[in-house]
C-alpha positions, 0 to 999 in steps of 0.5 A, spaced: 334 664 706 327 668 707 331 674 710 337 677 712 341 677 718 342 683 723 348 687 719 350 693 724 356 697 726 358 690 730 358 686 724 353 681 721 350 676 726 345 671 724 342 664 726 346 659 722 342 655 716 337 660 717 339 668 716 346 666 716 349 661 710 355 659 707 353 662 700 351 669 704 358 669 707 362 667 701 359 673 697 360 678 703 367 676 703 368 676 696 365 683 696 369 685 702 376 683 699 374 686 692 373 693 696 380 692 700 383 691 693 385 684 694 391 682 697 392 677 703 385 677 708 386 674 715 381 669 717 379 667 724 374 663 728 371 662 735 370 655 737 362 654 734 361 648 731 359 652 724 365 655 724 369 651 719 364 650 714 363 658 714 370 659 714 371 654 708 366 658 704 369 665 706 376 662 703 373 661 696 369 668 697 376 671 698 379 668 692 373 670 688 374 677 690 382 677 688 385 676 694 389 670 698 386 667 704 390 667 710 387 662 716 389 663 723 384 658 725 381 658 732 383 665 735 380 671 739 377 677 735 383 681 738 388 676 736 385 676 729 386 684 729 393 684 731 394 679 726 392 683 720 397 689 723 402 684 724 402 681 717 400 687 713 394 684 711 389 688 706 383 686 711 381 681 716 374 677 717 373 674 724 367 669 724 364 669 731 357 671 734 361 674 740 356 673 746 350 671 742 348 663 744 348 658 739 346 657 734 348 664 732 354 665 728 357 672 725 362 675 721 366 681 723 370 686 718 377 688 720 381 694 716 388 694 714 392 696 720 388 692 725 382 695 727 374 693 726 370 697 721 367 703 723 359 704 722 360 707 715 365 702 713 360 697 714 355 700 711 359 701 704 360 694 704 353 692 706 351 696 700 355 693 695 353 686 698 346 688 697 347 690 690 349 683 688 346 679 693 340 675 690 339 669 695 341 664 690 346 658 691 353 660 689 356 656 683 361 651 686 368 652 684 374 649 686 376 650 693 381 655 695 386 652 700 388 658 705 395 659 707 396 657 715 400 662 720 401 663 727 397 669 730 398 667 737 405 669 738 405 676 735 399 678 740 402 675 746 409 679 744 405 685 744 401 684 751 408 682 754 411 689 752 405 693 755 406 690 762 411 689 767 412 682 766 418 681 772 413 684 777 407 679 775 412 673 776 415 676 782 408 676 785 406 669 785 399 670 783 394 664 782 387 665 778 381 661 776 379 662 768 373 660 765 373 661 757 366 658 756 370 653 751 371 659 747 377 662 743 381 664 749 383 657 750 388 658 745 392 663 748 391 665 755 394 658 757 401 661 754 400 668 756 399 666 763 405 661 763 409 667 760 407 671 765 409 666 771 401 666 773 399 659 776 391 657 774 386 652 775 380 653 771 373 650 768 370 650 761 377 651 757 376 646 751 376 648 744 370 645 742 365 650 742 360 647 748 357 653 751 355 650 758 353 656 760 350 663 757 356 665 754 355 673 756 360 673 762 355 676 767 356 674 775 349 670 774 352 665 769 358 663 773 357 659 778 362 653 776 368 658 776 365 661 783 365 654 786 372 653 784 374 660 787 371 658 793 374 651 794 381 654 796 385 660 799 390 660 793 386 664 788 387 672 787 381 672 783 378 669 777 377 671 769 372 669 765 372 670 757 366 670 752 367 666 746 371 670 742 375 673 748 374 681 746 370 681 753 373 679 760 369 679 767 372 678 774 370 674 780 373 675 787 378 671 790 373 667 794 368 667 788 364 673 790 361 676 784 364 683 781 361 687 776 363 687 769 364 694 769 370 693 774 374 690 768 375 697 765 376 701 771 381 697 774 385 696 767 384 704 766 387 705 774 393 701 771 394 705 765 393 712 767 398 710 773 403 710 767 400 715 762 395 721 763 391 720 757 383 722 756 379 716 755 373 714 751 367 709 753 360 709 751 354 712 754 352 705 758 358 704 761 359 705 769 360 712 772 366 709 776 370 711 769 368 718 771 371 716 778 377 713 776 378 719 770 377 724 776 382 721 780 388 722 775 385 728 772 383 726 765 377 727 761 372 722 759 369 722 752 362 718 751 360 715 745 355 711 742 354 704 743 359 699 739 366 698 739 367 701 733 364 708 735 368 708 742 375 707 737 373 713 733 372 717 739 378 715 742 382 717 735 378 724 735 380 725 742 387 723 742 385 717 747 391 712 749 385 708 753 378 706 752 373 701 752 366 699 754 363 697 761 361 690 758 368 688 760 371 690 754 378 694 754 381 698 748 389 699 749 392 702 743 399 700 745 397 693 744 391 693 739 385 698 737 380 693 739 376 690 745 382 685 748 380 681 754 387 678 754 390 685 754 385 686 760 387 680 764 394 682 763 393 689 765 389 687 771 394 682 773 400 687 773 395 691 778 395 686 782 402 685 783 403 692 784 398 693 789 400 686 792 392 685 792 387 680 790 381 682 786 376 684 791 381 689 794 382 692 788 375 693 787 374 696 794 378 702 792 372 705 788 365 707 789 360 702 789 354 703 784 348 699 782 347 697 775 340 694 772 340 691 765 334 689 762 332 687 755 325 686 751 324 683 744 322 688 739 321 685 732 318 692 729 320 699 729 324 700 735 326 707 732 318 709 733 319 707 740 325 711 742 322 717 739 315 716 743 320 715 749 323 722 747 317 726 748 315 722 754 321 724 758 322 731 754 322 735 761 328 731 763 336 732 762 337 727 756 342 725 751 339 722 744 346 721 740 344 713 741 337 712 743 335 715 749 339 717 756 336 720 762 341 723 766 339 725 774 344 727 779 344 720 783 344 716 776 342 715 769 338 710 765 339 708 757 335 705 753 337 703 745 336 698 740 341 692 740 346 692 735 346 685 735 339 682 737 332 684 735 331 687 742 331 693 746 336 694 751 335 698 758 341 699 762 340 704 769 345 705 774 345 709 781 347 709 788 343 704 791 339 698 788 332 701 789 334 707 785 337 703 779 331 699 779 326 705 779 330 708 773 329 702 769 322 700 771 320 707 769 322 706 762 320 699 761 313 701 763 313 706 757 316 701 753 311 695 754 305 700 753 
């Protein structure tokens, strides 16, 4: 292996067989286990074909670090986090590259108690790992057989306890689901059955065949859109990413809906029950400010990265939060983005309002978001520094890259935590304003 995978607050992501190998994850699991003090270590994976081989190496690494591997098999990231808490494990490992395409895979670290590692906790593990990692093959030893446990049931039980199951059942809801043949497929059918929700779907095998771009954005969802348009029975559509920590919505006739609405509608439901401050990241839609204003609560903005939002929630005493990429964080269920919990909260809101997805969406102002990205193999920090100088006369926020804030919208540019790219998100009242904000910054980056 000539170079290392990406190692950030979002975990490790790399190309399997190139930057991410069984030897790499063996040593990383050994180091993580040792720093956790041994004990039980939960291991889960999404449906990527490389998952079993990486899991086998991780089991051996856990044993070498003085721990006992607990295998929960194919499971969403939030299910793995719930499992760490439910079984009282010392730590956990989720094998996933989330929305990254094949041949990527990755490695997320979970703390005792069921939350993802913070940026500082990730850095502590990375430093210890890098002090030991030589790139040399790991000496083969006896293979460690893990203990198998069911983690789906505890996760479903937590979700059901957080919503009005009877109200959902009484509403006789039918939805469409696309889990992109990812990990959500092990749990959403059981959850929907327990909720009394009928469903039809596409791409719901567990074979890791990502038949479309795994990022759950409207432009990638023509199949489920066509399914929704084919019948009048649906209330809306739900689309997961491969590890089910993100959830996107579709209208009941296949209309594209912004992925930002996932968090907005979940918050509408939560805040209708309990008034609490909410936390989100700098790139999340202004709709979050609208819903918070409607319920008289404040919004705390954090750096990009799920762990950063969770930290902000803890500091601000927030009972809810999330990210505009379709990630809902509801500590009553789990302290991690949870697409399954988000689906249940939106189904409950449908039942309470007796309204399908587009009707729920229409309650909130419509803004327009442009999302751009550009490859950046070099020093992205110098690019951001140059932009800060160029736009120094604007109202800016520099806690994570550069966010330029105007009275009609904003544009946020920052290096990705998961890919060698610079992301540029802009939001405004009209498509033209959003596009102009993004173009203003992208022109400078390209120079």
